[in-house]
C-alpha positions in Angstrom: 121.2 52.9 16.6 119.6 54.5 13.7 116.2 53.1 14.7 116.5 54.8 18.1 117.4 58.3 16.7 114.7 60.6 15.3 115.9 61.3 11.8 114.7 64.8 11.7 116.5 66.0 14.8 119.8 67.5 13.4 121.6 67.9 16.7 121.2 64.2 17.6 122.2 63.1 14.1 125.3 65.4 14.2 126.3 63.9 17.5 125.8 60.4 16.1 128.0 61.2 13.1 130.6 62.6 15.4 130.3 59.4 17.4 130.8 57.3 14.4 133.8 59.4 13.2 135.3 59.0 16.7 135.1 55.3 16.6 136.7 55.1 13.2 139.7 57.3 14.2 142.4 55.2 15.8 144.3 58.2 17.2 141.1 59.4 19.0 140.5 55.9 20.4 144.1 55.7 21.6 143.7 59.0 23.3 140.5 58.0 24.9 142.0 54.8 26.2 145.0 56.6 27.6 142.6 59.1 29.4 140.6 56.2 30.8 143.8 54.5 32.1 145.0 57.7 33.6 141.7 58.2 35.4 141.7 54.7 36.7 145.4 55.0 37.9 144.5 58.3 39.6 141.4 56.7 41.3 143.6 53.8 42.5 146.2 56.1 43.9 143.5 58.0 45.8 142.1 54.7 47.2 145.6 53.6 48.2 146.3 56.9 49.9 143.0 56.7 51.9 143.8 53.2 53.0 147.4 54.3 53.9 146.0 57.2 55.9 143.4 54.9 57.7 146.2 52.5 58.6 148.5 55.3 59.8 145.6 56.8 61.9 144.8 53.4 63.4 148.5 52.8 64.3 148.7 56.2 66.0 145.5 55.5 68.0 147.1 52.2 69.2 150.2 54.1 70.2 148.2 56.6 72.1 146.3 53.9 73.9 149.6 52.2 74.9 151.1 55.5 76.0 148.1 56.2 78.2 148.1 52.8 79.6 152.0 52.3 80.2 153.2 56.0 80.1 155.8 55.3 77.4 156.2 53.2 74.3 159.7 52.2 73.2 160.8 53.5 69.9 161.4 50.1 68.3 157.8 48.9 69.2 156.4 52.3 67.9 158.2 51.8 64.6 156.9 48.3 64.4 153.3 49.4 64.9 153.6 52.3 62.5 155.0 49.9 59.8 151.8 47.8 59.9 149.5 48.6 56.9 146.9 45.8 57.2 143.8 47.4 58.7 142.3 44.0 59.8 145.6 43.4 61.9 145.6 46.9 63.2 142.0 46.5 64.3 143.0 43.4 66.3 146.0 45.1 67.8 143.8 48.1 68.9 141.6 45.7 70.8 144.6 43.9 72.2 146.1 47.3 73.3 143.3 47.6 75.8 143.6 44.0 77.0 147.3 43.3 77.3 148.9 43.3 80.8 152.3 44.7 79.7 154.0 46.3 76.8 156.2 43.1 76.5 153.0 41.2 76.0 151.8 43.6 73.3 155.3 43.6 71.6 155.2 39.8 71.4 152.0 39.9 69.4 153.2 42.7 67.1 156.2 40.6 66.0 
């Protein structure tokens, strides 16, 4: 690292010295690790929430399609559709909501 740093530039040298002190301080390293873990946990939570929101939106879209086609959707079937979180499965069900002949046919696929 020393070969990359111009020796006469004090700000860079001070930063390098602070970097070395930081890496030698176990408490600072522990805090940095904790911060990184917290940041990763936060990002994972956001990703999970986005996926959950996408699944909920897709399920509601399916129910809207079924309601437009068949006028009403029984509460148990509605609850089953809303409980699905797998986006790939919801995509297939969305397509099938347009193609099925009856709600009973659709309900058989959901189970």
